[in-house]
C-alpha positions in Angstrom: 99.4 1.2 71.6 100.0 3.7 74.4 102.8 3.6 76.1 102.7 5.8 80.1 106.3 7.0 82.3 105.3 7.9 85.5 108.4 10.1 87.0 108.3 12.4 90.0 107.8 10.3 93.2 110.2 9.5 95.6 110.1 10.1 99.8 109.7 13.1 101.8 108.4 14.9 104.7 104.6 15.8 106.0 103.8 19.0 104.0 105.8 18.9 102.0 104.9 18.5 97.8 105.5 16.5 95.1 105.0 16.9 91.2 104.4 14.0 89.4 104.3 13.3 85.3 103.4 11.0 82.8 104.5 11.3 79.7 102.8 9.8 77.0 103.7 8.2 73.4 102.0 6.0 70.8 99.3 8.1 70.4 98.3 11.5 70.6 95.8 12.2 74.0 94.5 15.6 73.2 90.5 14.0 72.6 90.8 11.6 75.7 90.0 12.3 79.2 93.3 10.8 81.6 93.5 10.0 85.1 95.6 10.2 88.3 94.7 7.0 90.4 96.5 5.7 93.6 96.7 2.7 95.8 97.8 1.3 98.7 99.0 -1.7 100.5 96.0 -3.7 101.4 93.9 -1.2 99.2 92.1 -1.3 96.0 93.8 1.5 93.3 91.2 4.5 93.7 91.0 7.5 91.5 92.0 10.6 92.7 91.7 12.9 89.7 91.1 13.5 86.7 90.9 15.9 83.7 88.5 15.7 81.1 90.0 16.9 76.5 88.1 20.3 77.5 90.1 21.0 80.7 87.7 20.1 83.4 88.9 18.6 86.7 87.6 16.3 89.3 89.0 15.7 92.5 88.6 12.9 95.1 87.7 14.8 98.9 90.2 13.7 100.1 92.6 15.3 97.6 90.4 18.4 97.2 92.4 21.9 97.6 95.9 19.9 98.0 96.1 18.2 94.3 96.3 19.9 90.6 96.3 17.9 88.0 97.3 19.6 84.1 98.0 18.6 81.1 100.2 19.9 78.4 98.8 18.3 75.0 101.8 19.9 73.2 103.9 17.7 75.4 101.5 14.5 75.3 102.4 14.2 79.8 99.9 15.0 82.6 100.8 16.2 85.8 100.0 15.6 89.2 100.9 18.3 91.4 100.6 17.1 95.2 100.9 19.9 98.5 100.5 19.3 101.8 101.2 16.0 101.5 100.2 13.9 104.2 101.8 10.0 105.1 97.5 8.7 104.4 99.2 9.7 100.7 101.5 7.5 100.9 100.8 5.1 97.7 102.0 4.2 94.5 100.4 6.4 91.9 99.6 5.3 88.5 98.1 7.6 85.4 95.8 5.8 83.2 94.3 7.2 79.7 91.8 5.2 77.0 92.3 1.8 78.8 96.3 2.1 79.4 98.3 2.4 82.7 101.6 3.4 83.3 103.9 1.4 85.1 103.2 3.4 88.8 105.7 5.5 91.1 105.9 5.8 94.5 105.1 8.0 96.7 106.5 8.1 100.6 105.4 10.9 103.0 106.9 9.7 106.5 109.3 11.5 108.6 
């Protein structure tokens, strides 16, 4: 069993930044790919960024150049640095590892 707990969401103005964290417990995730998803109201959950165990990253076109995914295996934690946020980034953000999901953290971009 793996527990994932996200934190770091909140309200930010357009152009601002947030850093999301996802702390894992119950199993070491060193060997697994992990990802961040978001789900806006009325829309499907979609992958935003992922990182493999070897550190290779993938980003959705909508966030490329603005978001950075990273992991700290020593802390069993993954991060999503989000810069130049815009209102279209407003969503609940979830981390995922294996088949496990966190509870989500709300990100709202508004002036």
